[in-house]
VOLUM-860057 format. One line per field, with one value per residue (C-alpha): residue in one letter; chain; x, y, z. Coordinates in pm, 1 decimal. Layout:
N
vose: a|...
drenlo: A|...
px: X|...
py: Y|...
pz: Z|...
//
This chain:
151
vose: m|r|y|f|l|d|t|e|f|n|g|f|g|g|a|l|i|s|l|a|l|a|p|e|h|g|d|q|e|y|y|v|t|l|p|l|p|d|v|v|h|p|w|v|e|r|n|v|v|p|y|l|r|k|v|p|q|g|t|d|q|q|l|s|r|a|e|a|a|a|l|l|a|h|y|l|a|g|d|a|d|p|v|i|v|a|d|w|p|d|d|i|c|h|f|c|a|l|l|m|t|g|p|g|e|m|a|p|v|g|a|l|r|f|e|l|l|r|t|p|g|f|s|t|a|a|n|s|a|v|p|h|n|a|l|h|d|a|r|a|l|r|d|f|v|l|g|w|e|a|a
drenlo: A|A|A|A|A|A|A|A|A|A|A|A|A|A|A|A|A|A|A|A|A|A|A|A|A|A|A|A|A|A|A|A|A|A|A|A|A|A|A|A|A|A|A|A|A|A|A|A|A|A|A|A|A|A|A|A|A|A|A|A|A|A|A|A|A|A|A|A|A|A|A|A|A|A|A|A|A|A|A|A|A|A|A|A|A|A|A|A|A|A|A|A|A|A|A|A|A|A|A|A|A|A|A|A|A|A|A|A|A|A|A|A|A|A|A|A|A|A|A|A|A|A|A|A|A|A|A|A|A|A|A|A|A|A|A|A|A|A|A|A|A|A|A|A|A|A|A|A|A|A|A
px: 50.9|351.3|426.8|774.5|765.5|1003.9|956.2|1155.5|1098.8|1237.3|1506.7|1460.3|1099.8|1023.7|731.3|669.4|803.1|746.4|613.8|643.6|522.0|680.6|460.1|605.2|445.1|366.2|463.2|178.4|374.3|255.3|463.4|365.7|543.5|394.1|457.1|789.6|779.2|873.7|1206.9|1385.7|1658.6|1997.2|2079.7|1738.2|1784.2|2112.3|2036.0|1660.7|1502.5|1711.4|1594.3|1221.8|1131.7|1378.7|1094.3|912.6|682.3|332.9|437.0|566.4|249.0|269.0|-47.3|-193.4|-195.7|-569.1|-524.9|-228.2|-427.8|-724.4|-497.1|-323.8|-659.2|-759.4|-423.5|-465.4|-841.3|-803.3|-595.8|-779.6|-463.3|-197.7|125.9|335.8|705.4|964.0|1317.8|1285.9|1022.8|976.4|856.4|567.5|496.1|473.7|257.9|11.7|11.8|-75.6|-383.1|-517.2|-720.0|-868.5|-973.3|-1116.4|-1103.3|-885.8|-857.7|-1089.5|-846.5|-929.8|-719.0|-344.5|-51.4|297.2|630.6|943.8|1251.4|1607.9|1809.3|2179.5|2376.0|2111.6|2182.8|1986.7|2311.9|2458.7|2148.7|1921.5|1947.4|1869.7|1944.1|1708.3|1427.8|1147.9|1038.2|1387.1|1460.7|1136.6|1229.2|1577.7|1434.5|1198.3|1474.3|1706.3|1443.2|1323.9|1686.1|1762.4|1456.0|1546.6|1902.2
py: 5.3|-123.4|-5.9|-66.7|-183.7|-159.5|-216.7|-179.3|-419.2|-497.2|-749.8|-1089.4|-1197.3|-878.6|-639.0|-400.7|-50.3|125.8|51.8|245.0|218.6|420.1|416.2|345.4|667.1|987.9|1111.6|990.9|776.0|579.8|589.1|510.4|436.6|226.5|259.8|109.7|-208.4|-186.6|-356.9|-246.4|-464.6|-288.4|-289.2|-138.0|121.8|234.5|194.3|240.1|445.0|762.0|766.3|699.0|1067.8|1145.5|1197.0|1496.5|1682.9|1540.6|1184.1|1096.9|963.3|739.4|533.2|232.0|-90.2|-49.4|309.5|213.3|-71.8|155.4|418.8|151.6|26.5|383.8|445.4|144.2|188.9|386.2|117.6|-175.1|-385.0|-297.1|-496.1|-483.2|-526.6|-619.9|-749.9|-930.7|-1185.8|-1029.2|-708.2|-895.5|-1082.2|-758.4|-595.8|-886.7|-902.9|-532.7|-600.2|-845.2|-634.8|-908.1|-1273.0|-1340.7|-969.5|-766.3|-412.4|-353.6|-398.8|-545.9|-799.5|-759.8|-918.1|-951.1|-968.9|-1074.4|-965.8|-1081.5|-761.5|-834.2|-514.6|-344.8|-254.9|-8.2|85.0|188.4|300.0|469.6|838.6|745.1|374.9|190.9|440.3|247.5|535.5|615.3|244.6|192.6|486.0|342.0|2.7|167.1|371.6|71.5|-156.0|107.5|182.4|-188.0|-238.7|60.3|-63.6
pz: -1335.3|-1144.8|-794.0|-657.1|-297.5|-7.8|362.9|679.0|966.1|1308.8|1220.7|1059.4|1111.3|1303.3|1294.8|1005.4|1071.4|738.6|390.9|66.0|-291.6|-571.9|-883.2|-1225.4|-1355.2|-1172.4|-830.9|-609.2|-365.0|-64.6|252.8|608.9|929.4|1205.6|1578.4|1679.2|1885.1|2252.9|2182.5|1866.6|1719.1|1768.8|1395.0|1317.3|1592.1|1431.7|1061.0|1011.1|1289.2|1226.9|863.2|901.1|861.9|579.5|329.0|179.6|417.7|413.7|328.0|674.0|832.3|1137.9|1147.8|1319.2|1116.0|1049.4|931.8|712.1|555.5|482.2|329.7|120.2|-12.5|-97.0|-267.1|-496.6|-555.2|-878.7|-1051.0|-1208.4|-1246.0|-988.8|-996.3|-680.9|-761.4|-499.2|-488.9|-155.4|-41.1|303.6|139.6|-22.2|303.4|501.2|232.5|240.6|620.9|636.6|424.1|684.3|926.5|1145.8|1148.9|803.6|716.5|485.6|356.5|58.7|-228.1|-565.6|-748.2|-705.4|-879.8|-738.0|-915.7|-731.0|-923.2|-895.8|-933.7|-983.2|-942.9|-728.8|-368.8|-161.1|13.2|-323.0|-515.9|-259.8|-172.1|190.0|245.4|481.0|430.1|258.2|33.7|-90.6|-135.6|-333.6|-559.1|-607.1|-700.6|-949.3|-1108.1|-1128.6|-1287.2|-1536.4|-1633.4|-1667.4|-1889.5|-2107.8|-2166.3
//
């Protein structure tokens, strides 16, 4: 199954703040927030931080990186062929970095495939119910891609 990915991070090249996967089918989503860095980029402080908790109750977990990686591995464990779909390279980079739990160690995930899409006409600012919230942005990407494919 495909899982549509979005992340929020602390400015260009900055630390991961939140990560979400919206599945192609069903409503079992993955969303975590990580502790904020000591210094938050001003744009992120204004445009991301206020929206981190704008998700359904029970999906707003703030976890350590190790806990988030373990939960991510558990989330994907039931899928023999997960495909992670993103529209921005940094999203894939942050996803992969989260899987690395230590030197030479990674979260126990099976094989993964990644698909980086070019999405002309898609903008989280225009398409997301809550722009700059990773879960809402992942849902918006999913809905846009599925609509585009159906057209």
